[in-house]
TISENU-251249 format. One record per atom (N, C-alpha, C): residue in one letter; y, z, x negated. Coordinates in steps of 0.05 Angstrom, whole numbers, padded with zeros to 5 digits, always signed. Each point is the difference from the previous one (the first is absolute). Example, Ala and Ser with C-alpha at 12.3 -4.5 7.8 and 13.67 -1.06 7.14 Angstrom:
a-00114+00156-00264a+00024+00000+00018a+00024+00000-00018s+00021-00014+00007s+00024+00001-00016s+00022+00014+00015
END
This chain:
x+00861-01574-00600x-00026+00005+00011x-00005+00029+00005x-00010+00006+00023x-00006+00028+00007x-00029+00005-00004x-00006+00021-00015x-00028+00008-00004x-00009+00019+00022x-00024-00004+00010x-00011+00018+00020x-00021+00018-00012x-00002+00024+00011x-00020+00019-00011x+00009+00029+00007x-00014+00019-00010x+00006+00028+00005x+00014+00012-00023x+00018+00018+00005x+00014+00014-00021x-00018+00023-00009x+00006+00011-00023x-00015+00023-00010x+00003+00024+00019x+00023+00004+00012x+00004+00022+00019x-00018-00003+00024x-00002-00024+00011x-00016-00005+00023x-00030+00005-00006x-00009-00009-00023x-00028+00005-00008x-00005+00030-00004x+00019+00015-00011x-00004+00028-00004x-00001+00015+00027x+00016-00008+00019x+00000+00012+00026x-00027-00004+00014x-00010-00024-00002x-00026-00006+00012x-00023+00016-00013x+00001+00003-00026x-00020+00015-00015x+00001+00030+00008x+00024+00011+00003x+00003+00028+00008x-00010+00004+00028x+00006-00019+00018x-00010+00002+00028x-00031+00000+00000x-00012-00019-00015x-00029-00001-00001x-00012+00025-00012x+00013+00012-00020x-00009+00024-00012x+00000+00023+00020x+00022+00003+00015x+00002+00021+00020x-00021-00003+00021x-00004-00024+00010x-00020-00005+00021x-00028+00006-00010x-00006-00008-00025x-00027+00005-00011x-00004+00030-00003x+00020+00015-00008x-00003+00029-00003x-00005+00014+00027x+00014-00010+00021x-00005+00011+00026x-00028-00005+00009x-00010-00025-00005x-00027-00007+00007x-00021+00016-00015x+00004+00004-00025x-00019+00015-00017x-00001+00029+00010x+00023+00012+00006x+00001+00028+00009x-00014+00003+00026x+00004-00019+00019x-00013+00001+00026x-00031-00003-00004x-00008-00018-00018x-00028-00004-00005x-00013+00024-00012x+00012+00013-00019x-00010+00024-00013x-00003+00022+00021x+00020+00003+00016x+00000+00021+00021x-00023-00004+00020x-00004-00025+00007x-00022-00006+00019x-00027+00005-00013x-00003-00005-00026x-00025+00006-00014x-00006+00030+00000x+00021+00016-00005x-00004+00029+00000x-00009+00010+00028x+00014-00010+00021x-00008+00008+00027x-00028-00009+00007x-00008-00023-00010x-00027-00010+00005x-00021+00017-00014x+00005+00008-00025x-00019+00017-00014x-00002+00027+00014x+00022+00011+00009x+00000+00026+00014x-00015-00003+00027x+00003-00022+00014x-00014-00004+00025x-00030-00001-00005x-00008-00013-00022x-00029-00001-00008x-00010+00028-00006x+00016+00016-00014x-00009+00028-00006x-00004+00016+00026x+00018-00003+00018x-00003+00014+00026x-00024-00009+00015x-00005-00026+00001x-00023-00011+00013x-00026+00009-00013x+00000+00000-00027x-00024+00010-00015x-00006+00029+00007x+00020+00017+00002x-00004+00028+00007x-00009+00003+00029x+00010-00017+00017x-00010+00001+00028x-00029-00007+00002x-00009-00020-00015x-00028-00007-00001x-00017+00022-00013x+00011+00012-00021x-00014+00022-00013x-00003+00024+00019x+00021+00004+00016x-00001+00022+00020x-00023-00004+00019x-00004-00025+00009x-00022-00006+00018x-00027+00005-00013x-00002-00007-00026x-00026+00004-00013x-00005+00030-00003x+00021+00016-00004x-00004+00029-00002x-00010+00012+00027x+00010-00011+00022x-00009+00009+00026x-00029-00007+00004x-00009-00024-00009x-00028-00007+00002x-00017+00019-00016x+00009+00007-00024x-00014+00019-00017x-00002+00027+00014x+00022+00008+00013x+00000+00026+00014x-00021-00001+00023x-00002-00022+00014x-00020-00003+00021x-00028+00004-00010x-00006-00009-00024x-00027+00003-00012x-00005+00028-00011x+00019+00013-00012x-00004+00025-00015x+00014+00024+00012x+00016-00004+00021x+00015+00022+00012x+00018+00014-00020x+00008-00015-00020x+00020+00009-00020x+00011-00025-00014x+00023+00004-00012x+00011-00022-00016x-00009+00002-00029x+00000-00022-00015x-00007+00003-00028x+00020+00017-00014x-00009+00015-00020x+00018+00017-00015x+00017-00016-00019x+00023+00011-00008x+00016-00013-00020x-00001+00016-00025x+00004-00013-00023x+00000+00015-00025x+00029+00004-00010x+00003+00013-00022x+00027+00006-00010x+00016-00024-00009x-00014-00022-00005x+00013-00025-00008x+00008-00017+00024x-00005+00009+00024x+00008-00015+00024x-00020-00022+00007x-00025+00004-00009x-00021-00020+00007x-00019+00012+00021x-00017-00017+00011x-00018+00008+00021x-00027+00007-00012x-00011+00023+00007x-00027+00007-00008x-00018-00009+00023x-00013-00023-00004x-00013-00013+00023x-00030+00006+00002x-00011+00015-00019x-00028+00008+00001x-00003+00030-00004x-00020+00011+00012x-00004+00029-00002x-00004+00011-00028x-00008-00017-00019x-00004+00008-00027x+00026+00000-00016x+00022-00007+00013x+00026+00000-00014x+00009-00027-00010x-00016-00021+00005x+00008-00027-00009x+00026-00008+00013x+00018-00011-00017x+00026-00008+00009x+00001-00030+00005x+00013-00007+00022x+00005-00028+00006x+00028-00006-00010x+00002-00017-00020x+00026-00007-00011x+00015-00019+00019x+00027+00001-00002x+00016-00019+00015x-00007-00029-00009x-00005-00017+00019x-00008-00027-00005x-00030-00004+00001x-00016+00022+00000x-00029-00002+00002x-00009+00001+00029x-00026-00003+00004x-00011+00002+00027x-00001+00029+00008x+00005+00005+00026x-00002+00027+00010x-00026+00002+00016x-00020+00013-00013x-00026+00004+00013x-00011+00027-00008x-00018+00009+00017x-00013+00026-00006x-00026-00003-00014x-00014+00022-00005x-00026-00001-00015x-00022-00014+00016x+00004-00003+00027x-00019-00015+00016x+00006-00030+00001x+00019-00008-00017x+00008-00028-00001x+00014-00010+00025x+00010+00018+00016x+00016-00008+00023x+00028-00008-00010x+00008-00024+00006x+00026-00010-00009x+00021+00006+00021x+00020+00014-00008x+00022+00007+00018x+00024-00018-00005x+00003-00011-00024x+00021-00019-00006x-00009-00016-00024x+00002-00026+00002x-00009-00018-00021x+00016+00005-00026x+00025+00004+00003x+00017+00004-00024x+00022+00019+00007x+00001+00023-00014x+00022+00019+00004x+00026-00013-00009x+00022+00008+00011x+00026-00012-00008x+00004+00004-00030x+00012-00019-00013x+00007+00002-00028x+00022-00020-00006x+00018+00008-00017x+00022-00018-00008x-00011-00021-00019x+00013-00023+00000x-00009-00022-00018x+00009+00006-00028x+00021+00016-00004x+00009+00006-00027x-00012+00027-00008x+00007+00010-00023x-00012+00024-00011x+00010+00025+00014x+00021-00001+00016x+00012+00023+00012x-00019+00012+00021x-00003+00027-00001x-00016+00013+00021x+00020+00008+00022x-00005-00009+00024x+00018+00005+00022x-00012+00014+00024x-00025+00010-00003x-00013+00014+00022x-00010+00027-00010x+00000+00020+00019x-00009+00027-00007x-00013+00012+00025x-00024+00011-00003x-00016+00010+00022x-00004+00030-00003x+00005+00015+00022x-00004+00029+00000x-00017+00007+00024x-00021+00015-00004x-00017+00009+00023x-00016+00024-00007x-00003+00018+00019x-00017+00023-00003x-00025-00003+00018x-00003-00023+00012x-00023-00005+00018x+00007+00002+00029x+00019+00018+00007x+00007+00003+00028x+00024-00017+00008x+00016-00008-00020x+00022-00017+00005x+00006-00016-00025x+00016-00021+00002x+00006-00016-00023x+00029-00009+00001x+00010-00007-00023x+00027-00012-00004x-00003-00022-00021x+00012-00022+00006x-00001-00023-00019x+00029-00008-00005x+00007-00002-00025x+00028-00006-00008x+00001-00027-00015x+00024-00012+00001x+00005-00025-00014x+00028+00001-00011x+00006-00018-00018x+00027-00003-00011x+00011-00027+00010x+00019+00001+00017x+00013-00024+00010x+00023-00007-00019x+00004-00026-00004x+00021-00010-00019x+00028+00001+00012x+00002-00005+00026x+00026-00001+00013x+00010+00028+00007x+00019+00011-00014x+00009+00027+00006x+00014+00002+00027x+00007-00022+00012x+00014+00000+00026x-00020-00002+00023x-00026+00000-00005x-00020-00003+00021x+00003+00023+00020x-00001-00007+00026x+00004+00020+00021x-00023+00020+00001x-00023-00006-00011x-00023+00018+00001x+00000+00021-00022x+00018-00003-00019x+00002+00020-00021x+00015+00025+00011x-00012+00024-00003x+00013+00024+00011x+00027+00005-00012x+00016+00016+00014x+00027+00007-00009x+00000+00013-00028x-00020+00015-00006x-00001+00013-00027x-00006-00020-00022x-00011-00023+00007x-00004-00021-00020x-00027-00001-00014x-00014+00023-00001x-00026+00000-00014x-00016+00024+00009x-00026-00001-00007x-00018+00021+00007x-00007+00016-00025x+00005+00025+00000x-00005+00017-00024x-00030+00001-00006x-00007+00003-00025x-00028+00003-00009x-00016-00026+00004x+00013-00022+00002x-00014-00026+00001x+00008-00016-00025x-00017-00017-00009x+00005-00016-00023x-00007-00030+00005x+00019-00016+00005x-00004-00028+00005x+00011-00018-00022x+00007+00012-00022x+00012-00015-00022x-00020-00014-00018x+00011-00014-00019x-00017-00015-00020x-00014+00020-00018x+00015+00019-00011x-00011+00021-00018x-00003+00026+00016x-00018+00017-00009x-00005+00025+00014x+00027+00016+00002x+00005+00009+00025x+00025+00015+00004x+00025-00016+00000x-00003-00026+00001x+00023-00019-00003x+00018-00001+00024x-00011-00001+00024x+00016-00003+00024x-00014+00010+00025x+00014+00016+00016x-00011+00009+00025x-00001-00022+00021x-00020+00001+00017x-00002-00020+00022x+00022+00004+00020x+00006-00021+00015x+00022+00002+00020x-00008-00009+00028x-00026-00006+00004x-00010-00008+00027x-00027+00012+00004x-00005+00010+00024x-00026+00013+00004x-00010-00003+00029x-00027+00001+00002x-00013+00001+00026x-00019+00024-00001x-00009+00009+00023x-00017+00024+00001x-00018-00001+00024x-00020+00017-00001x-00019+00003+00023x+00015+00011+00024x-00013-00002+00023x+00011+00010+00025x+00008+00029-00002x+00022+00008+00011x+00010+00027+00000x+00008+00010-00028x+00004-00019-00018x+00009+00007-00027x+00024-00018-00006x+00019+00011-00015x+00023-00017-00008x-00003-00005-00030x+00009-00024-00008x-00002-00006-00029x+00019+00018-00015
END
């Protein structure tokens, strides 16, 4: 009588093939998640850029930035934190919610003297085409802890480079 079934070698080959395929799938999925989060950061900064232009139309200057990379949104020095509403002392709302990461990492940094502004972010994908050749912007802090990591993506007001 001949017994039918799979040999141990055949089963091991199938398991190895399934393992390789699942690793390829997981890697592709993780990579697409990183690109998706970076695309959201870029879109958030583009929306923030529009709100800054609306602010400029009302005050003929941009909101000042403080040393911690936050926006001073009221003339008395009140700071609008990342993730909070962006409004002035007249309760004019420029943005319902400033960009903020869902985790504890700070990934945005704002610099302005009132005549121009620069906004920086930390993208996760080091191969992103929008990251400058130098790789980061000096004197910016987009890391989890203070001084932890320089930002690697930036936008700026007209006639200004990040």
